[in-house]
C-alpha positions, 0 to 999 in steps of 0.5 A: 071731831074735836074734844073739849081737851083739845080746845083748851088754850088753842087760842090766845086771848089776843087771837080770840079778841081779833076773831070776835071783833071781826065777827061783830064787824061782819054782823054789822055789815050783814055778813053774819045772820043769826038763826030764826028764831035765835034759839029753839028750846027742845026741852025745858028744865031740868034738861035745858036742851036748846039749839042756836045757830048762825050763818057766817057768809064771810067764812063760808060756813053755817053752824049750830050750838047744841046745848044741854045742862053741862054738855054743849056741842057745836057743829059746823057745815060748809055753806057751798056743799052743805057738808058737815065739817066739824063736831066740837065739844064746847065745854071750855070754849064757850066760857072762854068766848063769853069772857073774851067777848065781854072784854072786847066790847068793854074796851070799845065802850069804856069812857077812860083808860085804866078803868075801874071794873066791877065783876059780879060773879066768880065762876068759870066764865067770870074767871075768863072775863077777868083774864080778858079784862086784864089783857084787853082793858088794862084796868086800874083794878078789878073788884069782884063780888060773888055769892060766896067770898070763897069763890071770889077769893079763888078767882082773885088768886087765879088772875095774875095779869091785873090787880083783883080785889074782893069786895064785901058786897055787890054794892061796894064793888059797883059804886065808883066802877067805870065798867060793871059786868055781871055773869051770875045765875041770880034768881032775882035782881042783884044790882041797883041802878042807884049804885051805878056811876054816871058814865058807867058802861053796864054789861049784864051777861047772865041769863036771869034778872040782874039789874033793875029797870033803872039801868035801862032808863039811866043809859044814854046809849044801848047796844045788843048783839042778838035782840031776838035772844036778848028778848028770850032771856036775861035782863031785857026779857025780864023787864019786858016780862015785868011790864016795865018795857015793851018789846017795841020800846026795846027794839026802837031804843037799842042798836046792834053792837056791830055799829060800834065794831064798824066805827059808826057809833059817835061815842059819848057827848060827855063823860056822864052818858052811861052805856048799856050793852047786852052781849050774851047771845051771839052764837056766831062768835062760838062758830068763828072761834071753832072754825079758827081752831079747825083751820089751825088743826088742819 
């Protein structure tokens, strides 16, 4: 058993990025299999209890993330014996993983070095994202917009490895950005596709609606980590629920991020081709990081 306190800073951003990249490559090669269904809701709001799992064949483990409002837990099993090998409090690790995974994917998809990054949201996950963007993407600037200016200023003050400024509005942050990443709990769409720069990489990572359908229609390249989960919550699910897309249209016009991880994406043909990457649901990343922490502890 590993407590949340024992996970804090157990892995560096660079070490976590390598594990995440390896896991995305394993996903693309068929060595990672998300559970079917991707997520099982045990109890709805206000409890928000759900279970998500995956098998990591290359590591010889299977695992599940058992989440509830504020009390996530993670469990690993040995694939050969079926014996449980780890029970871990994931309060810190999940936020860290989500932040680093955003930067790993952004580094693969950014159109130029020293990108201008718009970060919408300023909570714990957004703070991890800003740190990871600073280390992995070497941004020219990170511009933060949030529901309150106070939270955005707090994030900016906590990030020391990149230049971070606070925008007066979401529109001000998004316009001209090479990468636009959102991690909010917004109940309605907060980013208009007309604000997006041609050639931008868009990463909608919140669980609710964040972008209008133009973000999909304006993208030349579209990627997802776990399509089943992306159709369960977030922007893809919202666009389908609104009738703007069908599940078949989504499935036929999006490819797995593992293709990028394995170098099978040819890239943009010109600088104005925009990219949409929905990378909010791969529990295998949590399991891989937890397994590394267990290995280091032993």
